[in-house]
C-alpha positions in Angstrom: 12.5 -9.7 -8.2 12.6 -7.5 -5.1 10.7 -8.5 -2.0 10.2 -6.8 1.3 8.5 -7.3 4.6 8.6 -4.8 7.4 6.7 -4.6 10.7 6.0 -1.9 13.3 3.8 -1.5 16.3 1.3 1.5 16.2 -0.1 2.7 19.5 -3.6 3.0 18.1 -6.8 1.0 17.8 -6.9 -1.5 14.9 -10.1 0.0 13.5 -8.6 3.5 13.4 -5.5 2.3 11.6 -7.7 0.2 9.2 -9.8 3.2 8.3 -6.7 4.7 6.6 -6.6 1.7 4.2 -10.1 2.2 2.9 -10.2 3.1 -0.8 -11.7 6.6 -0.1 -8.8 7.5 2.3 -6.0 6.4 0.0 -4.7 9.9 -0.6 -3.9 10.3 3.1 -1.4 7.5 2.9 -0.3 8.0 -0.7 -0.2 11.8 -1.3 1.2 11.5 -4.8 -2.1 9.9 -5.9 -4.2 12.3 -8.0 -7.2 10.1 -8.7 -8.4 6.7 -7.4 -11.5 5.9 -9.5 -13.5 2.7 -9.1 -13.9 0.8 -12.4 -15.2 -2.6 -11.3 -17.0 -4.2 -8.3 -17.2 -2.5 -5.0 -14.6 -0.5 -3.0 -12.8 -2.4 -0.3 -13.5 -5.9 -1.7 -11.7 -8.6 -3.6 -12.0 -7.9 -7.3 -12.3 -4.1 -7.0 -10.4 -2.4 -9.8 -9.4 1.2 -9.7 -7.8 3.5 -12.1 -5.1 5.1 -10.0 -3.2 8.2 -11.3 -0.2 9.8 -9.8 2.7 12.1 -10.7 6.0 10.5 -11.4 8.3 13.5 -12.0 6.4 15.7 -14.5 4.3 12.9 -15.9 0.9 11.8 -14.8 0.9 7.9 -14.8 -2.3 5.8 -14.6 -2.4 2.2 -13.6 -5.2 -0.3 -13.0 -4.9 -1.5 -9.4 -6.8 -4.6 -8.4 -7.6 -5.7 -4.9 -6.7 -9.4 -4.8 -7.1 -10.1 -1.1 -9.3 -8.5 1.6 -9.9 -9.6 5.2 -11.7 -7.6 7.9 -12.2 -9.4 11.2 -12.0 -7.8 14.7 -8.4 -8.9 15.3 -7.0 -9.1 11.8 -7.2 -6.9 8.7 -5.5 -7.4 5.4 -5.6 -5.7 2.0 -3.6 -7.0 -0.9 -3.3 -5.2 -4.3 -1.5 -5.8 -7.5 -0.9 -3.8 -10.7 1.3 -3.7 -13.7 3.5 -0.6 -13.9 3.9 0.2 -17.5 5.3 -2.7 -19.4 8.2 -2.9 -16.9 7.0 -4.2 -13.5 4.5 -6.4 -11.8 3.9 -4.9 -8.3 2.2 -6.6 -5.3 1.5 -4.9 -1.9 0.0 -6.4 1.2 -1.0 -4.5 4.3 -1.8 -6.6 7.4 -3.0 -5.3 10.8 -3.1 -7.5 13.9 -4.8 -6.4 17.1 -2.3 -6.8 19.9 -4.2 -4.8 22.6 -7.1 -2.3 22.5 -4.7 0.5 21.5 -1.8 -1.4 20.0 -1.8 -2.7 16.5 1.0 -4.6 14.6 1.3 -3.2 11.1 3.0 -5.6 8.5 3.8 -4.2 5.1 5.1 -6.6 2.5 5.3 -6.8 -1.2 7.3 -7.5 -4.3 8.3 -5.8 -7.5 9.1 -8.1 -10.4 10.8 -6.8 -13.5 9.3 -7.7 -16.8 11.6 -8.2 -19.7 15.2 -7.2 -19.8 14.6 -3.5 -19.2 12.4 -4.0 -16.1 14.9 -6.5 -14.6 17.8 -4.2 -15.3 16.0 -1.2 -13.7 15.4 -3.2 -10.5 19.0 -4.3 -10.3 20.3 -0.7 -10.8 18.1 0.7 -8.0 19.5 1.5 -4.6 18.5 -0.9 -1.8 19.0 1.9 0.7 16.6 4.2 -1.2 14.0 1.4 -1.6 14.2 0.6 2.1 13.8 4.2 3.1 10.7 4.5 0.9 9.1 1.6 2.7 10.0 3.0 6.2 8.7 6.5 5.2 5.4 5.0 4.1 5.1 3.0 7.3 5.9 6.1 9.4 3.1 8.0 7.5 0.6 5.3 8.4 1.7 5.6 12.0 1.5 9.4 12.0 -1.9 9.4 10.4 -3.3 6.8 12.8 -2.0 8.8 15.8 -3.7 11.9 14.4 -7.0 10.0 14.3 -6.5 8.9 17.9 -6.1 12.5 19.0 -9.4 13.6 17.3 
C-alpha cells in the first residue's frame, strides 16, 4: 500500500479554495476528467456516487467514485472519496482545508493506493516514488493556482 500526506498554505479565503472541490468544478482541478456524472444521492454529500471518466493514454477509463466523508464548517472543510481502479487498486483521497486567517488556508492532501491481487501490488512496487510525489505536488500547485485566480476575480 502506498500512503501520502502533504500540506501547503494557500494565501486565499477558505471558501474560495473550497469552491474548487465542489463536484461541478472538478474539471478545474483534474483536467483529465472527461465526465463526472451523478449516479446516486446529491452532489457534495456523503454517499454521492459519480461515474467519472478520464483518459489514461489513448483509453477512456470510467470508475464509480463515492464520497465517503464530507464536512463543511466555517473553519474546516473536508471531502473524502474512494474508488476501485479496475481490478487492480483501491484508491482513497482526502482533501482538508483549515482556515488559518481570513486569506490564509492550510490545504492537506492525503490518501492511499492499495494494490489488489498480485498484479496490483506488483504495479505499485514497480512505480517511481519520485514520480508519485511529483504528481501529488503538481496537483496541490494546481489547487493553489486556481484558488489565487479566483481571488483575483
